[in-house]
N, C-alpha and C positions, 0 to 999 in steps of 0.2 A: 245868501240869506244869513242874517245875523242870528246867533243863538241867544236864547235867554235862559236865565237860571230856572231850575225847577222849584216850584213852591214846596214848603215843608211836607204837605200832605202827599203830594205826588211823589216826592223823594222817598217818604216812608212806604208808600204803596209799592213803588218799584223795588225798594230794598226787601220788603216782605215777600214779594213775588219771587225775587232772586233767591232768597233764603229757602223758600218752599221748593223751588226747582232743584237747588243744590242738595237739600235734604232728601228729596226724592231720588236723586242720582246716587247719593251715598247709601241710602237704604236699599238700593236695588239688590245687593247681594243677599240680604235677609229674605227678601220677597222672592228671589230666584229659587230659594230653597223650599218654596211652597207656602210661606207665610204661616198662618195660624190654622189650628184645628178647631172647627166649630163645636164638636162634641166636647172637647176639653174646655173650650170657652164657656159653654153652657154651665158646666159645673163651677167654673171660676166666677160666674156673673150672678150668682144667687142673690147677693146683697144688692146688686144694681137694680133688681126688679122692684125693690121697695120704693124707689123714687121714679124710675123710668118705665115701670109697668112690666108685666110678664112678657109682653110682646116687644118690649123696647120702644114702643111708640105710643104708650098711653101714660105719660108722666102725671104725677100727682099735682104738678104745678105747671101752669102754661109758660113759665119762663125756663123750663127745663127742655132740653132738646129731645127730639125723636131719634133714637139710635138705630132702630130697625131699618134695614136696607141702606144704611149709610156706607159710604166708601170705606173699605177696610183699611187702606193705607192712612187715610185721614184720621180715622178712629184711633189707630195705633199711635200715630204721632201725638194726638191730643192726650191720650192716656199717659204716654211717656212724659209729656210736659207737665201734667198734673202730678204724677208720681215724683218727678224730679224738682218740683217747686217752680218751674218756669211759667206755669199758668195756675194762678191761684183761684180756686173755687172753694169757698169756705165750707160748703156742705160736703165736699169730697175730701176734705182734710183727713188723712190717715186711711182712706178707703183702699188705696193702692200700695200702702207700705208693704214691703216684702215681696211684691210681685216682680217676677223676672220679665225681661223683654218677651220671652216666649209666652208667659202667662198673658201679657198684654196683647200679643199677636193673636192668641187663642180667643180672648174676649172680643177683640175687633172682628175676627173671622165669624164668631157666633152672631154678633149683631148684624154684620153685613149679610149673613145668610137669611135673615128674617125679612119678611115683606115690609116695605116702607109705606108710609101714607103719602098720597099725592092728591093734588087738586082739592085740598080742604082749606078753607079760610072763612073767617068771620068778617072780613073787610067789606066795606061798601064799594059799589061799582066805581065811583070816582077815585077812591083810593087805589083800587086795583088797576085802573087805567094809568094813573100816575106811576105806580110801582112798575108796571110793565114797561112804560116809556123809559124810566131810569134803568131798569134791568137791561133793556135792549140798546140804549143809546148813551147812558151815563148822564152826567151833568157837567158839560165842558167848562162852563164859567166857574165852577167850584173845583175843578180838577178831579172829578169823580169819574172813574173809568166805567165803561159798560160792564155789568156783571156777567153778561153772556160770554165775554172773552175767556173767563176762567171756569164758569159754572155751566157752560153749554146752553144751547138754545132752549132745552126743556128743564133746566135747573138740576140736571143729573150729575153735575160736577165733572171733574176730569180725574179719573181713577189713577192714571199713570203718573200724573203730577201731584196727586194727593189733595186736590181741591175738592171740598165737600159737596155733597148733594144738598142743595138748599130747598128743593121742591118738597113741599109737605111739612116743613118745620112750623111750629106754632108761631103765630105773628108776634106774640110778646117776646119769645126767645129771639126771633130775628131782629126785632127793634133793639133789644138789649145788646146784641152782638154788634150790630151796625153802629150803635152809639159808642160802644167800647172801642171799636176800630177808629171812629172819627175822633174820639178824645185821646187816642194813643195809649189806652190802658190795655189793649189787646193787640197782639201782632199775629 
């Protein structure tokens, strides 16, 4: 059987997945030491509540993510990327300046320890059906992989690999993130 070259989106998707797996492997030693301390993270996260809510899942804007119940490893990685300038979020500029990796692990552990929101959407039935179809099967003709492969059958993510819990996220946030991935502005 002849091989054919991968399209640019598929190549980017595979590269992103490989990077996430390698990052998870290299981060293993920090997590083997116990990760973060939720109590210390609660104290570190006081400013976060202004935008993400006291429970981490009641943001002031529907384009902000729910943090409560999110995968600890994923949160830690995202916090590191924001702090280090690898992921630019204008409203978070400076919020993580001076935070150590341990501080970020503690914040991640705190939000991971909170209950998350699930089964909440404002989408219409037809939109939900299409979303479920794409989530379970992808879109082969566009090179879009099935979401279920990384985010699990129930949207709970893959904690060991650091893939996020996508269940219960605000639809506006999800649309923005998927658009950013499609446009190549987020990896």
